[in-house]
C-alpha positions in Angstrom: 74.4 101.6 66.1 74.5 100.5 69.7 76.5 97.4 70.7 75.8 95.8 74.1 78.5 93.5 75.3 77.6 92.0 78.7 77.6 88.9 80.9 79.7 87.4 83.7 82.2 85.8 81.4 84.5 88.9 81.4 87.4 87.1 79.6 85.6 86.4 76.4 83.6 89.6 76.5 86.8 91.6 76.9 88.4 89.7 74.0 85.3 90.6 71.8 85.4 94.2 73.0 89.0 94.6 72.0 88.4 93.1 68.6 85.4 95.5 68.1 87.4 98.5 69.2 90.2 97.6 66.7 87.7 98.3 63.8 87.4 102.0 64.7 89.9 104.8 64.2 88.6 107.0 67.1 87.3 105.7 70.4 86.3 107.9 73.3 85.4 106.5 76.7 83.3 107.4 79.7 82.5 105.5 82.9 79.0 104.0 83.3 78.9 104.5 87.1 76.6 107.5 87.9 76.0 108.2 84.2 73.0 110.5 83.6 71.4 111.9 80.5 73.0 115.2 81.1 76.5 113.7 81.4 75.9 111.6 78.3 74.7 114.6 76.3 77.8 116.5 77.4 80.0 113.6 76.3 78.3 113.6 72.9 78.9 117.3 72.5 82.6 116.9 73.1 83.1 114.2 70.5 85.2 115.3 67.5 83.9 114.2 64.1 86.0 113.1 61.1 86.4 115.5 58.2 86.5 112.7 55.6 83.9 110.4 57.0 84.3 107.4 59.3 82.6 106.8 62.6 83.6 107.8 66.1 82.8 105.4 68.9 81.8 106.2 72.4 82.6 103.4 74.9 80.7 103.2 78.2 82.6 101.0 80.6 80.5 99.5 83.4 77.1 100.3 81.9 74.4 99.8 84.5 71.4 99.1 82.2 69.8 102.6 82.4 68.6 102.9 78.8 66.6 106.0 79.6 69.7 108.3 79.4 70.0 107.7 75.6 68.1 109.8 73.0 65.8 108.0 70.6 68.3 108.5 67.8 72.1 108.8 68.0 74.0 111.0 65.5 74.6 109.0 62.3 78.4 109.3 62.6 78.6 107.9 66.1 78.4 104.3 67.3 77.9 103.4 71.0 79.5 100.5 72.7 78.2 99.5 76.1 80.2 97.0 78.3 79.1 95.4 81.5 80.3 92.5 83.6 76.6 91.7 84.4 73.8 90.3 82.3 71.5 93.2 81.3 68.1 93.6 79.8 68.3 94.8 76.2 66.9 98.3 75.5 64.6 99.2 72.7 65.9 100.2 69.3 68.7 99.0 67.0 70.9 97.2 69.6 73.3 94.4 68.7 73.3 92.2 71.7 76.4 90.1 72.6 75.9 88.1 75.8 78.9 86.3 77.3 77.2 84.5 80.2 79.0 81.2 79.9 82.6 80.3 79.4 83.7 78.7 76.1 86.3 75.9 76.0 88.9 76.5 78.7 92.4 77.1 77.4 95.7 78.1 79.0 95.7 81.4 77.2 92.2 82.2 78.5 93.4 81.4 82.0 96.3 83.9 81.5 93.9 86.5 80.2 91.6 86.0 83.2 94.5 86.5 85.6 95.8 89.6 83.8 92.3 91.1 83.7 92.2 90.4 87.5 89.1 88.3 87.1 89.7 85.9 90.0 86.4 84.0 89.8 86.8 83.3 86.1 90.5 82.3 86.5 89.6 79.8 89.2 86.9 78.3 87.1 89.2 78.0 84.0 92.0 76.6 86.1 89.8 73.8 87.5 88.5 73.0 84.0 92.0 72.9 82.5 93.3 70.6 85.2 90.4 68.2 84.6 91.7 67.7 81.1 95.1 66.5 82.4 96.9 69.4 80.7 100.6 69.4 81.6 101.3 72.0 84.2 104.3 73.3 82.4 102.1 74.4 79.6 99.8 76.3 82.0 102.8 77.9 83.7 104.3 78.8 80.3 101.1 80.5 79.0 100.7 82.6 82.2 104.4 83.5 82.2 104.0 84.7 78.6 101.1 86.9 79.5 102.8 88.5 82.4 106.0 89.1 80.4 104.0 90.7 77.5 102.1 92.9 80.0 105.5 94.1 81.4 106.7 94.8 77.9 103.6 96.9 77.4 104.5 98.9 80.5 107.9 99.5 78.9 106.3 100.6 75.7 108.2 97.9 73.8 105.4 96.2 71.9 105.3 98.6 69.0 108.0 96.7 67.1 106.5 93.2 67.8 104.8 91.0 65.3 101.6 90.9 67.3 98.3 91.7 65.6 96.9 95.1 66.4 93.9 93.7 68.4 96.3 91.4 70.4 98.6 94.3 71.2 95.6 96.4 72.3 94.4 93.6 74.6 97.8 93.3 76.2 98.0 97.1 76.7 94.5 97.1 78.3 95.7 94.4 80.7 98.9 96.2 81.5 96.9 99.3 82.6 95.6 97.1 85.5 99.1 96.4 86.8 102.2 98.2 88.1 105.6 97.1 87.0 106.3 96.1 90.6 103.1 93.9 90.7 104.1 92.2 87.5 107.5 91.4 88.9 106.0 90.0 92.1 103.5 87.9 90.0 106.4 86.4 87.9 108.2 85.6 91.1 105.2 83.9 92.6 104.7 82.0 89.3 108.3 80.7 89.6 107.6 79.6 93.2 104.4 77.8 92.0 106.3 76.1 89.2 108.9 74.8 91.6 106.2 73.5 94.0 104.5 71.7 91.1 107.8 70.1 90.0 108.4 69.0 93.6 105.0 67.1 93.6 102.6 69.5 95.3 99.0 69.1 94.3 98.1 71.0 91.1 94.8 72.4 92.2 96.1 73.8 95.5 99.2 75.4 94.0 97.3 77.1 91.1 94.4 78.2 93.4 96.9 79.7 95.8 98.8 81.4 93.0 95.6 82.9 91.5 94.3 84.1 94.9 97.7 85.9 95.6 98.4 87.5 92.2 95.0 89.0 91.4 95.2 91.1 94.5 98.8 92.4 94.0 
């Protein structure tokens, strides 16, 4: 089976990808940039197969929509997951299409995810939508702080004994890969500065916009 997960709404598509990945025991990954039929065939040949059944999954990050590189039929014990941050045309054959082109209801936790996935555009959109609902800024700050702290814990390899669900832990670990410990510390410091500014009466939109612009580039 081929799963196509695509669209500009990276926050929700990443959430879905992580949940899908959690259903497999073995996931191997290759980049989509510059992927040719030769490279794809070599990747298939390197995949290990389970002795007692079960499927292996090959994840292609940043798939560019070149369906010609795939054979007409994949091995029965291999599933293929294609992820892209753009909307793509769906290829022929048994493809399960999951398009995330529009944001769902904005929440504080989705904003935190957008920041931690370094998706500046989505974070700014979510921030604007949340502020329009008159959400208390302390709740926004709290959700973002929680996300940053959990990512730091992942860098410290201290999530294993937590009560988090496996897919939630995997999401945090994926986010943590995009950050250094130093960058997470700086982000928490800038969040504290933003919190103080908000409590002193600064305009919500300007403070959060400035915060997002600064931290996603750390």
